[in-house]
C-alpha positions, 0 to 999 in steps of 0.5 A: 643840388640835383643828382647827375643823370649819370649817377642815377643811370649807374644806380638804376643798372646796378640795382636792377631798375633799368638795363641796356637792352641786349647788352651781351651783343653790344646793346641797341642804342637807346633801347632799355629793359626794365629790371625786377625793381624797375618793372615794379616801379613802372607798374606802380606808377601806371596803376596809380595813374589809372586809379587816380584818373579813371577809377576815382572818377565817374566820367572816365573809362579805361581802354586798351587798343591795338598797336596796329590800326587800319592805315587810313587812320594815319591818313585821317589824323595827318600823321602820314603827311605831317608827322615829321622832324626837320633834319640837317646834315653836316656834309663833311661827316655825314652826321645827321641832327634834328635842327630843333634840338641843335637850336634848343641845346644852343639856347640852354647853354646860353641860359645861365638861369634866365627865364625864357623871356629874359633869354630871348631878350638877351639873344635878341630873338623873338622867341625860343621856339625853333619850329616857329622859324620854319625849316629855312629859318632854322637852317639860317640860325644854325649856320649863323650861331652853330658853325661847328659840328656839335659832335666833332667841334670842327667847322661844319658844312650844313645842308638845307633842313629836310623833313623826315617822317617819324612813323615806323612801318611794317607789313601784314601778310605773306607779301610785302608791298604797298597794299600790305603796309601798316604802321606802328602807332606813333601815339595811342590816342587815335584808336580812342577817337575811332572807338568814340561812337562804339563807347557811346553805343555800349556804355551810358557815358555822356559828354563831358567824359573821357577815354584813357589808356596805357600802351606802347607807341613807336617813333623813328626818332633821329636823335633819341637819348638822355636815358628814358627821356626819348626812345624809339619804343615807349609807353604812353598814358593818354586821356582824351576828354570829350567836351561840348562844341562850345569853344569857350567851354572847351577852354574852361575844361582845358584849364581845369585839366591843367590844374588837375594834372599839376595836382597829380604831379605834386600831390599824388606822385610827390614831385616838388613844385619847385621842380615843375613849371608850365610852358605854353607852346609858342607854335601850335600843332595843326589840330590844337587851339591851345597847348601847354607842357608840364616841364620837370627840372632835369639835371640838364634843365627843364624838359617836358614830362606831359602835354595838355592840348585843346585838340578842338574837334579836329580828330573826330571830324577827320575820322568822320570825313575819311570813314564816312561814318557819323561821329556826331554826339546827340545830346539826350537832354537838348537833342542837339547834334554836334562833333565834340571837342576834345581836351587831351592829357598825354603822359610818357610812362618811361619819363615818369619812371625817370623823373621819380628816380631823379626826384627821390634819389638821395645821397645822405650824410649821417651824423656819424660821418658815414653816408648812405644812398636812399631812394625816398619813393612815396610808399605807393610807388616803392617797388618793395613795400616790406623787407622781412629780415630774420636777425639770425638765419640759423635760428629756426624759430626766427626763420619760421616766424619770418617766413610766415610773416613774409607769406602773410604780408605778400598776400597784400604787398610786394615783400622781399625776404633777406637773410644774408649778411649783417643787419646793417648791410641789409638795411642799406640794401633796402634803402637803395631800392626804396623799401619803406619798411624793414621788419626784423625778427629778433630773439624777443619776437620768438621768446615767449617769456619776453614782454616783446613776444609776438612783436617785431622791429620795424625800421622806417626808411627815411628817418631810420627810426625803429619801433616795436610793432605787433605782428598782426598789426604790420599791415597797418604801417600802410 
């Protein structure tokens, strides 16, 4: 049985992974700060993603683009015209809701383990996609099936559905007017498209190739929530992979990326395949020829952790039209000139942090009847790799040896030094933050007459088994 979200949120705050933002002032709704261990976990995930998708591939390069772009960028991309959510209000309370989320929540409450197809058949609806109904259809569905306000439980008086643009705006310069208006990017990918020709001109990349980046994005979400799942400020990890103009070839590469991304989740991050699934989009975005989500089994049910899209050549074509700059690619072998198609893989970094905490949090009952909380992070994701524990903190030799081990290992690994309390309690503290190895310096370590002189006890987190290891061989644990 999966751990509840409430349990993981409480643990994350208690152990220094995620804090509510500005909590001393009452907090800001759905704004979160990554604490000492959460920041390390997030960095480890991002580093692993960059390594897997860029460093280990010859057809990828890494980028870092600005949060604020020229406003015409968003006109060309379609965000100013169509990047919106359909909202519906209860006239009696003034409360505002995302229409699609009301419908999705209704479906999930009716699911009872049914597949999408089985649930649609049971409810006698053509599909489970709220957006496919349009604004009028969503309003009709809500009036029929959700007569009560979900927050108050009282009968609602629903308004028509109205679109609300999600882009956050600001102003540059000393005067705030329409000419100084700029937008906080709602996605990181558009600057990868506008920089496409610059990359071609300054590197030796040839199609097919991809651009990747990790960066902040902002959306004025009306109903954020579910911890890190949906926030107004978030980090994206996005790949724009440029492919030949041939539509069939683009779909072939799209399917390759589907397989590559699922492999990343199961084999690189270590998520159980039973907790993942593909879900094709029933209604496509204006730019897409195909789209699929990879979904994770959260405590409340399946929800998106990644999107993969065949964006056709929409973005480059739009930027060519609005900028009047040539965005075509010249094939060096055939001489053919064309605007490439693009396959996108879009990940949310905050959601990855949330998923890893949910996936690897465990409450284990031991043989003696006691219990422990243990976070079974894969070694490469663990915030702390080694805990250095002198058994007796008043023993000068043990302390000096422990401090030297800490200094030496810290050159390559994130380590933590802990000399407070009984050794068993120190083990438990490290279990609760997911540290793979506890290194104990004991009397035998520093006793020159002992056959175990120069060795330490290494305790493995998941099995709790202990073994003696030579100090100079500690790094080989990794």
